[in-house]
C-alpha positions in Angstrom: -56.6 -14.0 -100.5 -56.1 -12.5 -97.1 -57.8 -13.7 -93.9 -60.5 -11.8 -92.1 -58.9 -9.5 -89.6 -61.0 -9.6 -86.4 -58.9 -7.2 -84.3 -55.4 -5.8 -83.9 -53.2 -4.2 -81.2 -50.0 -2.4 -81.5 -48.3 -2.4 -78.1 -45.1 -0.7 -79.4 -44.1 1.0 -82.7 -42.3 -2.1 -83.8 -44.8 -4.8 -82.7 -48.2 -5.8 -84.0 -50.7 -8.5 -82.9 -53.6 -9.6 -85.1 -56.4 -12.0 -84.7 -57.2 -13.6 -88.0 -60.1 -15.8 -89.0 -59.2 -18.1 -91.8 -62.3 -18.5 -94.0 -62.9 -22.0 -95.6 -63.4 -20.4 -99.0 -59.9 -18.8 -99.3 -58.4 -19.7 -102.6 -55.2 -20.9 -100.8 -57.2 -24.0 -99.8 -58.0 -25.0 -103.4 -56.0 -28.1 -104.3 -54.1 -28.1 -101.1 -55.2 -30.9 -100.4 -58.4 -32.5 -101.9 -59.2 -34.8 -99.0 -58.2 -32.4 -96.2 -57.6 -28.7 -97.1 -54.6 -27.2 -95.3 -53.4 -23.6 -95.4 -50.0 -23.6 -97.2 -47.0 -22.3 -95.5 -46.5 -19.8 -98.4 -49.8 -18.2 -97.5 -48.6 -17.7 -93.9 -45.4 -16.1 -95.2 -47.3 -13.9 -97.6 -49.4 -12.5 -94.8 -46.4 -12.0 -92.6 -44.8 -9.9 -95.4 -48.1 -8.0 -96.1 -48.8 -7.1 -92.4 -45.1 -6.6 -91.7 -45.0 -3.8 -94.3 -47.0 -1.7 -91.8 -44.1 -2.0 -89.3 -41.4 -1.5 -91.9 -42.6 0.8 -94.6 -40.5 0.9 -97.7 -38.9 -2.5 -97.0 -39.4 -5.6 -99.1 -38.7 -9.3 -98.9 -35.0 -10.2 -99.1 -34.6 -13.7 -97.6 -36.0 -16.2 -95.1 -33.7 -16.3 -92.2 -35.5 -19.1 -90.5 -39.0 -20.7 -90.5 -40.6 -23.6 -88.6 -44.0 -25.0 -89.3 -45.3 -26.9 -86.3 -49.0 -27.5 -86.8 -51.4 -27.5 -89.8 -54.0 -24.8 -90.2 -57.5 -26.0 -91.2 -60.3 -24.0 -92.8 -62.3 -21.8 -90.4 -59.4 -21.6 -87.9 -58.7 -18.6 -85.7 -55.1 -17.5 -85.6 -53.1 -15.0 -83.7 -50.2 -13.4 -85.6 -47.5 -11.7 -83.6 -45.0 -9.5 -85.5 -41.9 -7.7 -84.3 -39.7 -5.5 -86.5 -36.0 -5.2 -85.5 -34.8 -2.3 -87.7 -31.2 -2.6 -86.6 -31.0 -6.1 -88.0 -33.6 -5.7 -90.7 -35.4 -8.7 -89.3 -39.1 -9.2 -89.2 -39.9 -11.9 -86.6 -43.3 -13.7 -86.6 -45.3 -16.2 -84.7 -48.6 -17.7 -85.5 -50.7 -19.3 -82.8 -53.8 -21.4 -83.2 -56.6 -20.2 -80.9 -58.9 -23.0 -79.8 -61.0 -23.3 -76.6 -58.9 -20.8 -74.7 -55.7 -22.5 -75.7 -52.9 -21.0 -77.8 -50.9 -23.6 -79.7 -47.9 -22.8 -81.9 -48.5 -23.0 -85.7 -45.4 -21.5 -87.2 -42.6 -19.0 -86.4 -39.6 -17.5 -88.1 -37.6 -14.5 -89.2 -37.6 -12.8 -92.5 -34.9 -10.5 -93.7 -36.2 -7.3 -95.3 -34.3 -4.9 -97.6 -34.9 -1.3 -98.7 
């Protein structure tokens, strides 16, 4: 149920940038919604936690500190996911951007509290 990772960069030990292709056949789209499939916010959060585990090994989900969904994600979209781990505050910050025709448009962002 993960997207297709096209590439990744890690500019610092606590930062990760991924380009993700969102295949139209992902199970997340089934039933959400019949007339216009949209990627659920819970899928975006699931991926943040999964990829965030690479920056914060041994940590697990504790709470959502903040989250903002700004734009729907359609099947076959290309997203950029930026993650930053703040170990002192136990916060994983994320930002999804929609990549279309050389534009980067905000999709969602937030902070997730992780615990040991």
